[in-house]
Backbone as JSON Lines, residues from 0, in Angstrom:
{"i":0,"aa":"M","n":[-17.01,70.13,-26.58],"ca":[-15.93,69.86,-27.76],"c":[-15.17,71.02,-27.78]}
{"i":1,"aa":"P","n":[-14.13,71.36,-28.19],"ca":[-12.99,71.78,-28.52],"c":[-13.5,73.23,-30.09]}
{"i":2,"aa":"L","n":[-13.76,74.42,-29.82],"ca":[-14.07,74.5,-31.59],"c":[-12.79,74.74,-31.88]}
{"i":3,"aa":"G","n":[-12.62,73.98,-33.1],"ca":[-11.72,74.3,-34.06],"c":[-10.21,73.44,-33.79]}
{"i":4,"aa":"G","n":[-10.67,72.13,-33.45],"ca":[-9.71,71.15,-32.73],"c":[-9.93,70.14,-34.01]}
{"i":5,"aa":"K","n":[-8.33,70.27,-34.38],"ca":[-7.89,68.87,-34.84],"c":[-8.43,67.57,-34.86]}
{"i":6,"aa":"S","n":[-9.48,66.83,-35.7],"ca":[-9.89,65.81,-35.45],"c":[-9.44,64.76,-35.34]}
{"i":7,"aa":"K","n":[-8.21,64.76,-35.78],"ca":[-7.16,63.3,-35.39],"c":[-6.34,63.74,-34.36]}
{"i":8,"aa":"S","n":[-6.3,64.81,-33.5],"ca":[-5.3,65.21,-32.47],"c":[-6.28,64.06,-31.62]}
{"i":9,"aa":"I","n":[-5.23,63.94,-30.2],"ca":[-5.38,63.2,-29.08],"c":[-6.1,64.32,-27.96]}
{"i":10,"aa":"G","n":[-5.3,65.26,-28.13],"ca":[-5.8,66.21,-27.41],"c":[-7.07,66.49,-27.24]}
{"i":11,"aa":"I","n":[-7.94,66.55,-28.13],"ca":[-9.31,66.58,-28.2],"c":[-9.91,65.95,-27.34]}
{"i":12,"aa":"W","n":[-9.67,64.52,-27.25],"ca":[-10.13,63.65,-26.71],"c":[-10.06,63.33,-24.73]}
{"i":13,"aa":"N","n":[-8.64,63.82,-24.46],"ca":[-8.38,63.58,-22.92],"c":[-9.79,64.49,-22.19]}
{"i":14,"aa":"G","n":[-10.64,65.22,-22.1],"ca":[-12.08,65.41,-22.13],"c":[-12.76,64.41,-21.32]}
{"i":15,"aa":"V","n":[-12.63,63.85,-23.08],"ca":[-13.55,62.84,-22.8],"c":[-12.92,61.37,-22.18]}
{"i":16,"aa":"I","n":[-12.1,61.0,-22.19],"ca":[-11.21,60.2,-21.38],"c":[-11.52,60.74,-19.63]}
{"i":17,"aa":"E","n":[-10.82,61.97,-19.14],"ca":[-11.46,62.4,-17.54],"c":[-12.46,61.84,-17.37]}
{"i":18,"aa":"K","n":[-13.86,62.59,-18.58],"ca":[-14.77,61.98,-17.89],"c":[-15.41,60.77,-17.56]}
{"i":19,"aa":"C","n":[-14.8,59.42,-18.16],"ca":[-14.94,58.49,-18.63],"c":[-14.29,58.05,-16.73]}
{"i":20,"aa":"E","n":[-12.89,58.37,-17.09],"ca":[-11.95,58.1,-15.29],"c":[-12.13,58.35,-14.18]}
{"i":21,"aa":"K","n":[-13.72,59.7,-14.18],"ca":[-14.4,60.75,-12.73],"c":[-15.04,59.53,-12.85]}
{"i":22,"aa":"K","n":[-15.95,59.79,-13.73],"ca":[-17.25,58.58,-13.66],"c":[-16.6,57.2,-12.85]}
{"i":23,"aa":"L","n":[-15.66,56.59,-12.9],"ca":[-15.29,55.6,-12.21],"c":[-14.6,55.9,-11.01]}
{"i":24,"aa":"T","n":[-14.05,56.99,-10.47],"ca":[-13.63,56.9,-9.51],"c":[-15.1,57.2,-8.98]}
{"i":25,"aa":"N","n":[-16.1,57.55,-8.82],"ca":[-17.25,58.19,-8.07],"c":[-18.19,56.88,-7.89]}
{"i":26,"aa":"W","n":[-18.13,55.77,-8.46],"ca":[-18.57,54.62,-8.15],"c":[-18.3,53.28,-7.15]}
{"i":27,"aa":"K","n":[-18.98,53.08,-6.61],"ca":[-18.42,51.96,-5.44],"c":[-18.34,50.75,-5.71]}
{"i":28,"aa":"S","n":[-17.61,50.47,-7.24],"ca":[-17.88,49.81,-7.86],"c":[-17.63,48.4,-7.27]}
{"i":29,"aa":"K","n":[-16.88,47.93,-5.85],"ca":[-16.48,47.12,-4.65],"c":[-17.95,46.32,-4.3]}
{"i":30,"aa":"Y","n":[-19.12,47.39,-4.33],"ca":[-20.27,46.78,-4.14],"c":[-21.15,46.34,-5.68]}
{"i":31,"aa":"L","n":[-20.68,46.75,-5.99],"ca":[-21.73,46.28,-7.51],"c":[-21.14,44.52,-8.15]}
{"i":32,"aa":"S","n":[-22.25,44.02,-8.6],"ca":[-21.74,42.86,-9.15],"c":[-21.28,43.16,-10.4]}
{"i":33,"aa":"R","n":[-20.79,41.48,-10.95],"ca":[-20.89,41.48,-12.51],"c":[-21.33,42.67,-13.29]}
{"i":34,"aa":"G","n":[-22.67,41.77,-13.32],"ca":[-23.99,42.25,-13.78],"c":[-24.0,44.22,-13.78]}
{"i":35,"aa":"G","n":[-24.15,44.31,-12.73],"ca":[-23.94,46.2,-12.01],"c":[-23.04,46.58,-13.09]}
{"i":36,"aa":"R","n":[-21.92,46.04,-12.85],"ca":[-20.6,46.7,-13.77],"c":[-21.24,46.57,-15.45]}
{"i":37,"aa":"L","n":[-21.72,45.36,-15.71],"ca":[-21.75,45.76,-16.98],"c":[-23.27,46.63,-17.45]}
{"i":38,"aa":"T","n":[-24.0,47.07,-16.95],"ca":[-25.26,47.78,-17.06],"c":[-24.35,49.58,-16.65]}
{"i":39,"aa":"M","n":[-23.43,49.34,-15.85],"ca":[-22.79,50.82,-16.01],"c":[-22.1,51.11,-17.19]}
{"i":40,"aa":"V","n":[-21.03,50.01,-17.75],"ca":[-20.42,50.18,-18.94],"c":[-21.15,50.52,-19.86]}
{"i":41,"aa":"N","n":[-22.07,50.02,-20.06],"ca":[-23.23,49.97,-21.49],"c":[-24.37,50.91,-21.42]}
{"i":42,"aa":"S","n":[-24.23,51.81,-20.17],"ca":[-25.25,52.97,-19.63],"c":[-24.6,54.35,-19.84]}
{"i":43,"aa":"V","n":[-23.33,53.72,-19.07],"ca":[-23.04,55.83,-18.35],"c":[-20.99,55.31,-19.7]}
{"i":44,"aa":"L","n":[-20.59,54.9,-19.63],"ca":[-19.25,55.1,-20.13],"c":[-19.38,54.76,-22.01]}
{"i":45,"aa":"D","n":[-20.51,53.8,-22.45],"ca":[-20.73,54.53,-24.0],"c":[-21.98,55.46,-23.81]}
{"i":46,"aa":"A","n":[-22.12,55.84,-23.34],"ca":[-22.83,57.34,-23.45],"c":[-21.53,58.2,-23.18]}
{"i":47,"aa":"I","n":[-20.71,58.9,-22.35],"ca":[-19.62,59.99,-22.54],"c":[-19.39,60.26,-23.93]}
{"i":48,"aa":"P","n":[-18.38,59.35,-24.5],"ca":[-17.61,59.51,-25.44],"c":[-18.72,59.61,-27.07]}
{"i":49,"aa":"T","n":[-20.12,59.28,-26.51],"ca":[-21.02,59.12,-28.77],"c":[-20.81,60.63,-28.59]}
{"i":50,"aa":"Y","n":[-21.18,61.49,-27.94],"ca":[-21.17,62.76,-28.88],"c":[-19.92,62.87,-29.74]}
{"i":51,"aa":"M","n":[-18.96,63.18,-29.45],"ca":[-17.42,63.45,-29.66],"c":[-17.08,62.34,-31.42]}
{"i":52,"aa":"M","n":[-17.61,61.26,-30.36],"ca":[-17.57,59.98,-31.25],"c":[-18.25,60.08,-32.83]}
{"i":53,"aa":"S","n":[-19.77,60.8,-32.78],"ca":[-20.67,62.05,-33.99],"c":[-20.07,62.34,-34.92]}
{"i":54,"aa":"V","n":[-18.84,63.32,-34.08],"ca":[-17.86,64.12,-34.91],"c":[-17.0,64.03,-35.63]}
{"i":55,"aa":"F","n":[-16.34,63.76,-34.4],"ca":[-14.99,63.13,-34.92],"c":[-14.41,61.3,-34.76]}
{"i":56,"aa":"P","n":[-14.06,61.14,-35.87],"ca":[-12.92,60.07,-36.04],"c":[-11.81,59.86,-34.84]}
{"i":57,"aa":"A","n":[-12.43,58.67,-34.63],"ca":[-11.41,58.68,-32.98],"c":[-9.85,57.87,-33.46]}
{"i":58,"aa":"P","n":[-8.97,58.75,-32.97],"ca":[-8.06,57.87,-33.05],"c":[-8.18,56.66,-32.63]}
{"i":59,"aa":"D","n":[-7.08,55.22,-33.03],"ca":[-6.99,54.08,-32.73],"c":[-6.34,54.0,-31.65]}
{"i":60,"aa":"N","n":[-5.21,54.98,-30.78],"ca":[-4.95,54.58,-29.26],"c":[-6.11,55.2,-28.22]}
{"i":61,"aa":"V","n":[-7.08,56.22,-29.09],"ca":[-8.13,56.77,-27.72],"c":[-9.14,56.03,-27.68]}
{"i":62,"aa":"I","n":[-9.35,55.19,-29.01],"ca":[-10.27,53.84,-28.86],"c":[-9.8,52.67,-27.7]}
{"i":63,"aa":"Q","n":[-8.28,52.49,-27.8],"ca":[-7.89,51.62,-26.67],"c":[-7.59,51.83,-25.33]}
{"i":64,"aa":"R","n":[-7.63,53.06,-25.36],"ca":[-7.67,54.17,-23.8],"c":[-9.01,54.51,-23.5]}
{"i":65,"aa":"I","n":[-10.12,54.48,-24.44],"ca":[-11.42,53.72,-23.34],"c":[-11.98,52.73,-23.71]}
{"i":66,"aa":"D","n":[-11.35,51.71,-24.52],"ca":[-11.76,50.33,-23.96],"c":[-11.03,49.88,-23.22]}
{"i":67,"aa":"A","n":[-9.69,50.29,-22.44],"ca":[-9.43,50.0,-21.86],"c":[-9.66,50.1,-20.43]}
{"i":68,"aa":"L","n":[-10.31,51.26,-20.6],"ca":[-11.05,51.43,-19.07],"c":[-12.48,50.9,-18.97]}
{"i":69,"aa":"R","n":[-13.2,50.75,-20.44],"ca":[-14.06,49.54,-19.75],"c":[-13.94,48.39,-19.53]}
{"i":70,"aa":"I","n":[-12.79,47.9,-20.01],"ca":[-12.45,46.48,-19.52],"c":[-11.8,46.29,-18.01]}
{"i":71,"aa":"S","n":[-11.2,47.54,-17.48],"ca":[-10.76,47.3,-16.55],"c":[-11.83,47.34,-15.42]}
{"i":72,"aa":"F","n":[-12.84,47.71,-15.39],"ca":[-14.15,47.94,-14.76],"c":[-14.95,47.28,-15.06]}
{"i":73,"aa":"F","n":[-15.3,46.29,-16.04],"ca":[-15.58,45.13,-16.18],"c":[-15.39,44.4,-15.31]}
{"i":74,"aa":"W","n":[-13.97,43.89,-15.3],"ca":[-13.74,42.71,-14.62],"c":[-13.01,42.9,-13.45]}
{"i":75,"aa":"Q","n":[-12.53,44.26,-12.95],"ca":[-11.93,44.29,-11.25],"c":[-12.96,45.96,-10.38]}
{"i":76,"aa":"G","n":[-13.24,46.1,-11.36],"ca":[-14.18,47.2,-11.06],"c":[-13.05,48.12,-10.8]}
{"i":77,"aa":"N","n":[-13.03,49.15,-9.13],"ca":[-12.17,50.16,-9.15],"c":[-10.99,49.36,-8.44]}
{"i":78,"aa":"E","n":[-10.75,48.22,-7.76],"ca":[-9.79,47.69,-7.36],"c":[-8.85,48.09,-7.68]}
{"i":79,"aa":"D","n":[-7.28,47.71,-7.43],"ca":[-6.18,48.01,-7.59],"c":[-5.54,46.76,-8.31]}
{"i":80,"aa":"K","n":[-5.71,45.89,-7.07],"ca":[-5.53,44.38,-7.75],"c":[-5.53,43.69,-9.24]}
{"i":81,"aa":"K","n":[-5.15,43.14,-9.86],"ca":[-5.47,42.78,-10.87],"c":[-6.35,41.63,-10.58]}
{"i":82,"aa":"K","n":[-7.41,41.24,-11.11],"ca":[-7.8,39.76,-11.85],"c":[-7.93,39.73,-13.02]}
{"i":83,"aa":"F","n":[-8.29,38.22,-13.07],"ca":[-8.04,37.57,-14.57],"c":[-9.59,38.02,-15.18]}
{"i":84,"aa":"H","n":[-8.94,37.82,-16.18],"ca":[-10.17,38.25,-17.34],"c":[-11.0,36.47,-18.21]}
{"i":85,"aa":"L","n":[-11.3,36.58,-17.54],"ca":[-12.28,35.18,-17.46],"c":[-12.49,34.94,-19.39]}
{"i":86,"aa":"V","n":[-12.61,35.52,-20.5],"ca":[-13.29,35.52,-21.69],"c":[-12.36,36.4,-22.25]}
{"i":87,"aa":"K","n":[-12.27,36.5,-23.52],"ca":[-12.19,37.62,-24.76],"c":[-12.25,38.73,-24.27]}
{"i":88,"aa":"W","n":[-12.33,39.6,-24.48],"ca":[-12.91,40.58,-24.42],"c":[-13.25,40.92,-25.97]}
{"i":89,"aa":"E","n":[-12.86,40.55,-27.19],"ca":[-13.72,40.14,-28.4],"c":[-15.11,39.61,-28.14]}
{"i":90,"aa":"E","n":[-14.99,38.5,-27.4],"ca":[-16.23,38.0,-26.83],"c":[-17.2,38.25,-26.5]}
{"i":91,"aa":"V","n":[-16.85,39.23,-24.9],"ca":[-17.22,39.79,-24.39],"c":[-18.32,41.08,-25.56]}
{"i":92,"aa":"I","n":[-18.0,41.72,-26.74],"ca":[-17.96,42.56,-26.98],"c":[-19.1,42.1,-27.87]}
{"i":93,"aa":"K","n":[-19.46,40.74,-28.45],"ca":[-19.97,40.52,-28.99],"c":[-21.86,40.88,-28.94]}
{"i":94,"aa":"N","n":[-22.5,40.45,-29.72],"ca":[-24.01,40.67,-29.4],"c":[-24.57,39.22,-28.9]}
{"i":95,"aa":"K","n":[-25.92,39.91,-27.61],"ca":[-26.07,38.85,-26.82],"c":[-26.38,36.93,-27.83]}
{"i":96,"aa":"K","n":[-27.04,37.69,-29.16],"ca":[-27.41,36.19,-29.92],"c":[-25.95,35.12,-30.15]}
{"i":97,"aa":"E","n":[-25.11,35.99,-30.61],"ca":[-23.94,35.38,-30.83],"c":[-22.78,34.68,-29.37]}
{"i":98,"aa":"G","n":[-23.76,35.3,-28.21],"ca":[-22.56,34.73,-27.19],"c":[-22.19,35.52,-26.19]}
{"i":99,"aa":"G","n":[-22.31,36.63,-26.67],"ca":[-21.94,38.02,-26.05],"c":[-22.68,38.71,-24.83]}
{"i":100,"aa":"L","n":[-21.65,39.62,-24.42],"ca":[-23.04,40.35,-23.67],"c":[-23.16,41.51,-23.77]}
{"i":101,"aa":"G","n":[-22.88,41.6,-25.19],"ca":[-23.81,43.48,-25.53],"c":[-23.14,44.79,-25.09]}
{"i":102,"aa":"I","n":[-21.72,44.67,-24.99],"ca":[-21.08,45.93,-24.76],"c":[-20.81,46.24,-26.31]}
{"i":103,"aa":"R","n":[-21.28,47.27,-26.5],"ca":[-20.67,47.76,-27.95],"c":[-19.27,47.9,-28.66]}
{"i":104,"aa":"N","n":[-19.03,47.75,-29.39],"ca":[-17.75,47.52,-30.04],"c":[-16.97,48.91,-30.12]}
{"i":105,"aa":"T","n":[-16.53,49.96,-29.45],"ca":[-16.05,51.54,-30.01],"c":[-15.66,51.63,-30.87]}
{"i":106,"aa":"K","n":[-14.88,51.24,-31.69],"ca":[-14.39,51.03,-32.88],"c":[-15.83,51.39,-33.97]}
{"i":107,"aa":"K","n":[-16.33,50.27,-33.76],"ca":[-17.68,50.31,-34.72],"c":[-18.91,51.19,-34.55]}
{"i":108,"aa":"Q","n":[-18.59,51.74,-33.35],"ca":[-19.81,52.5,-32.77],"c":[-19.13,53.52,-33.51]}
{"i":109,"aa":"N","n":[-17.78,53.9,-33.18],"ca":[-17.92,55.76,-34.31],"c":[-17.78,55.73,-35.22]}
{"i":110,"aa":"K","n":[-17.47,54.23,-35.75],"ca":[-18.07,54.3,-37.88],"c":[-18.96,54.07,-37.61]}
{"i":111,"aa":"S","n":[-20.52,53.73,-37.26],"ca":[-21.82,54.41,-37.26],"c":[-21.72,55.29,-37.01]}
{"i":112,"aa":"L","n":[-21.58,55.94,-36.27],"ca":[-22.19,57.26,-35.91],"c":[-21.64,58.01,-37.32]}
{"i":113,"aa":"M","n":[-20.56,58.31,-37.43],"ca":[-19.92,59.43,-38.47],"c":[-20.82,58.99,-39.57]}
{"i":114,"aa":"L","n":[-21.0,58.19,-40.1],"ca":[-21.88,57.5,-41.21],"c":[-23.75,57.84,-41.52]}
{"i":115,"aa":"K","n":[-23.88,58.13,-40.03],"ca":[-24.98,58.71,-40.28],"c":[-25.27,60.41,-40.84]}
{"i":116,"aa":"W","n":[-23.67,60.45,-40.28],"ca":[-24.3,62.41,-40.84],"c":[-24.0,62.01,-42.45]}
{"i":117,"aa":"L","n":[-23.18,60.97,-43.03],"ca":[-23.48,61.06,-44.38],"c":[-24.59,60.65,-45.07]}
{"i":118,"aa":"W","n":[-24.9,59.43,-44.08],"ca":[-26.92,59.52,-44.64],"c":[-27.6,60.58,-44.14]}
{"i":119,"aa":"K","n":[-27.79,61.1,-43.54],"ca":[-28.09,62.78,-43.34],"c":[-27.61,62.98,-44.54]}
{"i":120,"aa":"F","n":[-26.78,63.34,-44.88],"ca":[-26.13,64.5,-46.08],"c":[-26.9,64.02,-47.28]}
{"i":121,"aa":"M","n":[-26.84,62.64,-47.54],"ca":[-27.09,62.53,-49.06],"c":[-28.85,62.01,-49.12]}
{"i":122,"aa":"T","n":[-29.24,62.16,-47.44],"ca":[-30.78,61.79,-48.03],"c":[-31.76,63.53,-47.47]}
{"i":123,"aa":"G","n":[-30.99,63.93,-47.04],"ca":[-31.51,65.55,-46.28],"c":[-31.53,66.27,-47.52]}
{"i":124,"aa":"E","n":[-32.91,67.06,-47.06],"ca":[-33.32,68.43,-48.16],"c":[-33.16,69.06,-47.38]}
{"i":125,"aa":"N","n":[-33.32,70.47,-48.11],"ca":[-32.99,71.92,-47.46],"c":[-32.44,72.15,-45.75]}
{"i":126,"aa":"M","n":[-31.53,71.38,-46.19],"ca":[-30.45,71.49,-44.57],"c":[-29.26,72.19,-44.83]}
{"i":127,"aa":"L","n":[-29.48,73.76,-43.91],"ca":[-28.09,74.66,-44.48],"c":[-26.65,73.98,-44.37]}
{"i":128,"aa":"W","n":[-26.64,72.95,-43.71],"ca":[-24.46,72.7,-43.33],"c":[-24.44,71.8,-44.52]}
{"i":129,"aa":"R","n":[-25.44,71.54,-45.41],"ca":[-26.01,70.04,-46.74],"c":[-25.48,70.59,-47.83]}
{"i":130,"aa":"E","n":[-25.85,72.52,-47.77],"ca":[-26.37,73.15,-48.73],"c":[-25.02,74.03,-48.56]}
{"i":131,"aa":"V","n":[-23.93,74.17,-47.54],"ca":[-22.98,74.91,-47.21],"c":[-21.77,73.73,-48.19]}
{"i":132,"aa":"I","n":[-21.67,72.67,-47.58],"ca":[-21.15,71.76,-47.99],"c":[-20.87,71.53,-49.35]}
{"i":133,"aa":"R","n":[-22.18,71.43,-50.26],"ca":[-22.38,71.7,-51.55],"c":[-21.15,72.49,-52.25]}
{"i":134,"aa":"G","n":[-22.02,73.87,-51.62],"ca":[-21.13,74.52,-52.0],"c":[-19.84,75.53,-52.09]}
{"i":135,"aa":"K","n":[-19.23,74.46,-50.95],"ca":[-17.81,74.35,-50.56],"c":[-17.36,73.86,-51.26]}
{"i":136,"aa":"Y","n":[-17.41,72.67,-51.53],"ca":[-16.76,71.44,-52.75],"c":[-17.33,71.79,-53.54]}
{"i":137,"aa":"E","n":[-18.28,72.76,-54.27],"ca":[-19.07,72.51,-55.68],"c":[-19.29,71.41,-55.84]}
{"i":138,"aa":"M","n":[-20.24,70.85,-55.46],"ca":[-20.65,69.81,-55.09],"c":[-22.14,69.88,-56.42]}
{"i":139,"aa":"E","n":[-22.5,68.43,-57.38],"ca":[-23.24,69.0,-57.92],"c":[-23.9,67.44,-57.74]}
{"i":140,"aa":"N","n":[-25.26,67.53,-57.74],"ca":[-25.71,66.24,-57.66],"c":[-25.24,64.98,-58.04]}
{"i":141,"aa":"R","n":[-24.8,65.41,-59.54],"ca":[-24.29,63.64,-59.68],"c":[-23.35,63.22,-59.3]}
{"i":142,"aa":"W","n":[-22.44,64.17,-58.1],"ca":[-21.5,63.47,-57.18],"c":[-21.55,62.42,-56.43]}
{"i":143,"aa":"M","n":[-23.36,61.77,-56.43],"ca":[-23.68,61.3,-55.69],"c":[-24.64,59.93,-56.2]}
{"i":144,"aa":"T","n":[-24.63,60.04,-57.62],"ca":[-25.64,59.52,-58.05],"c":[-24.98,58.61,-59.3]}
{"i":145,"aa":"K","n":[-26.06,57.78,-59.51],"ca":[-25.17,56.51,-59.78],"c":[-25.95,55.77,-61.15]}
{"i":146,"aa":"M","n":[-25.82,55.63,-62.09],"ca":[-26.86,55.38,-63.17],"c":[-27.08,54.12,-63.1]}
{"i":147,"aa":"V","n":[-28.51,53.19,-62.52],"ca":[-28.07,51.53,-62.05],"c":[-29.67,50.95,-62.87]}
{"i":148,"aa":"G","n":[-30.14,51.64,-63.72],"ca":[-31.89,51.26,-64.75],"c":[-32.52,50.41,-63.25]}
{"i":149,"aa":"N","n":[-32.74,49.08,-63.64],"ca":[-33.79,48.73,-62.62],"c":[-33.09,48.33,-61.38]}
{"i":150,"aa":"G","n":[-31.81,48.2,-61.49],"ca":[-31.06,47.11,-60.59],"c":[-30.43,45.97,-60.2]}
{"i":151,"aa":"M","n":[-31.27,45.39,-61.24],"ca":[-31.06,43.66,-61.57],"c":[-29.62,43.13,-61.94]}
{"i":152,"aa":"K","n":[-28.95,44.18,-62.47],"ca":[-28.06,43.58,-62.87],"c":[-27.03,44.34,-62.49]}
{"i":153,"aa":"V","n":[-26.9,45.31,-60.97],"ca":[-25.89,45.6,-59.88],"c":[-25.68,45.35,-59.29]}
{"i":154,"aa":"S","n":[-24.42,45.32,-58.94],"ca":[-23.78,44.46,-57.28],"c":[-24.14,45.63,-56.62]}
{"i":155,"aa":"F","n":[-24.65,45.43,-55.65],"ca":[-25.45,45.9,-54.13],"c":[-23.54,46.18,-53.15]}
{"i":156,"aa":"W","n":[-23.03,44.75,-53.39],"ca":[-21.61,45.45,-52.54],"c":[-20.42,45.37,-53.47]}
{"i":157,"aa":"E","n":[-20.67,44.35,-54.69],"ca":[-19.27,44.75,-55.78],"c":[-18.99,45.96,-56.8]}
{"i":158,"aa":"G","n":[-20.05,46.55,-56.74],"ca":[-20.53,48.24,-58.01],"c":[-19.4,48.81,-56.84]}
{"i":159,"aa":"R","n":[-18.78,49.89,-57.62],"ca":[-17.99,50.37,-57.39],"c":[-18.52,51.95,-57.11]}
{"i":160,"aa":"W","n":[-18.92,52.06,-56.04],"ca":[-20.02,53.44,-55.19],"c":[-20.08,54.78,-54.86]}
{"i":161,"aa":"I","n":[-18.3,54.62,-54.06],"ca":[-17.51,55.69,-53.24],"c":[-16.41,55.13,-53.84]}
{"i":162,"aa":"A","n":[-15.55,56.42,-54.48],"ca":[-14.18,56.8,-54.63],"c":[-13.8,55.13,-55.35]}
{"i":163,"aa":"Q","n":[-14.82,54.68,-56.5],"ca":[-13.88,53.63,-57.13],"c":[-13.43,52.85,-56.18]}
{"i":164,"aa":"R","n":[-14.5,52.49,-54.86],"ca":[-13.74,51.43,-54.18],"c":[-15.92,50.54,-53.93]}
{"i":165,"aa":"T","n":[-15.49,49.54,-53.78],"ca":[-16.59,48.96,-53.37],"c":[-17.23,49.16,-52.24]}
{"i":166,"aa":"L","n":[-18.63,48.65,-51.38],"ca":[-19.31,48.73,-50.53],"c":[-18.23,47.48,-49.58]}
{"i":167,"aa":"K","n":[-18.05,46.74,-49.79],"ca":[-17.86,45.63,-48.9],"c":[-16.68,45.84,-48.76]}
{"i":168,"aa":"Q","n":[-15.37,46.49,-49.36],"ca":[-14.15,47.22,-49.75],"c":[-14.25,48.02,-48.47]}
{"i":169,"aa":"L","n":[-15.41,48.93,-48.5],"ca":[-15.86,50.14,-47.22],"c":[-16.26,49.54,-46.03]}
{"i":170,"aa":"F","n":[-16.82,48.19,-46.23],"ca":[-17.59,48.36,-45.3],"c":[-17.34,46.24,-44.68]}
{"i":171,"aa":"P","n":[-15.87,45.96,-44.88],"ca":[-16.27,44.87,-44.49],"c":[-16.83,44.18,-43.47]}
{"i":172,"aa":"D","n":[-17.11,44.69,-41.96],"ca":[-17.52,44.08,-41.49],"c":[-19.29,44.1,-41.79]}
{"i":173,"aa":"L","n":[-19.98,44.38,-42.37],"ca":[-20.84,44.94,-42.76],"c":[-21.38,43.73,-43.73]}
{"i":174,"aa":"Y","n":[-20.17,43.6,-44.56],"ca":[-20.41,42.55,-45.23],"c":[-19.74,41.0,-45.41]}
{"i":175,"aa":"T","n":[-19.67,41.05,-43.92],"ca":[-19.51,39.77,-43.05],"c":[-20.91,39.62,-42.99]}
{"i":176,"aa":"L","n":[-21.54,40.37,-42.01],"ca":[-22.54,39.93,-41.31],"c":[-23.7,40.57,-42.24]}
{"i":177,"aa":"S","n":[-23.45,40.73,-43.74],"ca":[-24.56,40.78,-44.58],"c":[-25.52,39.12,-44.98]}
{"i":178,"aa":"L","n":[-26.78,38.74,-45.28],"ca":[-27.53,38.08,-45.64],"c":[-27.8,37.9,-46.62]}
{"i":179,"aa":"Q","n":[-26.7,38.58,-47.42],"ca":[-27.33,39.03,-48.97],"c":[-26.49,39.73,-49.69]}
{"i":180,"aa":"Q","n":[-25.03,38.71,-49.24],"ca":[-23.78,38.92,-50.32],"c":[-23.69,38.99,-51.61]}
{"i":181,"aa":"N","n":[-24.86,38.46,-52.44],"ca":[-24.94,38.49,-53.93],"c":[-25.5,39.31,-54.71]}
{"i":182,"aa":"A","n":[-26.62,39.69,-53.27],"ca":[-27.29,40.6,-53.67],"c":[-27.27,42.2,-54.92]}
{"i":183,"aa":"T","n":[-28.1,42.34,-55.89],"ca":[-28.2,42.93,-56.68],"c":[-29.18,44.27,-56.08]}
{"i":184,"aa":"V","n":[-28.64,45.87,-56.25],"ca":[-29.38,46.48,-56.0],"c":[-30.78,46.54,-55.63]}
{"i":185,"aa":"D","n":[-31.56,46.49,-57.09],"ca":[-32.56,46.18,-56.99],"c":[-33.51,44.89,-55.49]}
{"i":186,"aa":"R","n":[-32.47,44.18,-55.03],"ca":[-33.35,43.5,-54.16],"c":[-32.89,44.08,-52.42]}
{"i":187,"aa":"T","n":[-32.34,44.92,-52.66],"ca":[-30.87,45.71,-50.94],"c":[-32.24,46.72,-50.5]}
{"i":188,"aa":"G","n":[-33.07,47.65,-51.56],"ca":[-34.02,48.88,-51.19],"c":[-35.35,47.7,-50.25]}
{"i":189,"aa":"V","n":[-35.49,49.49,-49.7],"ca":[-36.91,49.32,-49.31],"c":[-37.89,50.23,-49.76]}
{"i":190,"aa":"E","n":[-39.2,49.17,-50.59],"ca":[-40.06,50.2,-51.2],"c":[-40.99,50.63,-50.05]}
{"i":191,"aa":"L","n":[-41.4,51.71,-50.68],"ca":[-42.23,52.72,-49.97],"c":[-43.27,52.91,-50.2]}
{"i":192,"aa":"T","n":[-44.54,53.05,-49.94],"ca":[-45.67,52.78,-50.75],"c":[-46.48,53.6,-49.55]}
{"i":193,"aa":"S","n":[-47.07,54.93,-50.66],"ca":[-48.21,56.08,-49.95],"c":[-49.23,55.32,-49.5]}
C-alpha cells in the first residue's frame, strides 16, 4: 500500500490489479474445471484486494476492472477465445441459498470491510488510533450517541442516525435483506448477559 496515497486515486489500485493479472497468467486454467476456477476466484482473486479494500473505498472503475478479471477467468479461463457467459454475473454472485455460486460482490465486500472500521471506532476502547481521530476532529462522545430511552418508539431503519440520514438510506442493500424492516431499536439489539 502506498504511503500518503489518495484514496480516490486509481493509481494506488494498479498494484492490486497487476497482482490479480499475474496470478491469472500463472494458472494453467485450461486444466481446471469451472468448479476449479470458481474455487480459485473465491480463494485467491477475492483475497488479493481484501486489505486495500478494508482501508480505501475502491473507485467504481477499479471494481469494474477487478470484476472483469474475475468474470473472464471464471467463464473462459486464460484462453483468448471468447466463451459465452451462460448466466448473468448478478446471478452468479448471489449466495448459494438464492441460487448463485457464492462469489462475493466486490462492491458490497468493499463497503462491509470499510464499515468494520466504523464499528471498531464506535465500540473500541483504549485504542490509540481512535483517540487520535477523536482529538483531531474534536469529537465528543455525544457526537456518536443518541437518546433512545427504552427503544420501543424509535425506528431502527427510519431513525435519523448518521448525518441526519436513516440507516435505510445509508444501507439500502442491508435494508432490503432485513427480515425486520419495521423493527424498533429495542427489537434489533443483542442482549448480553454475564
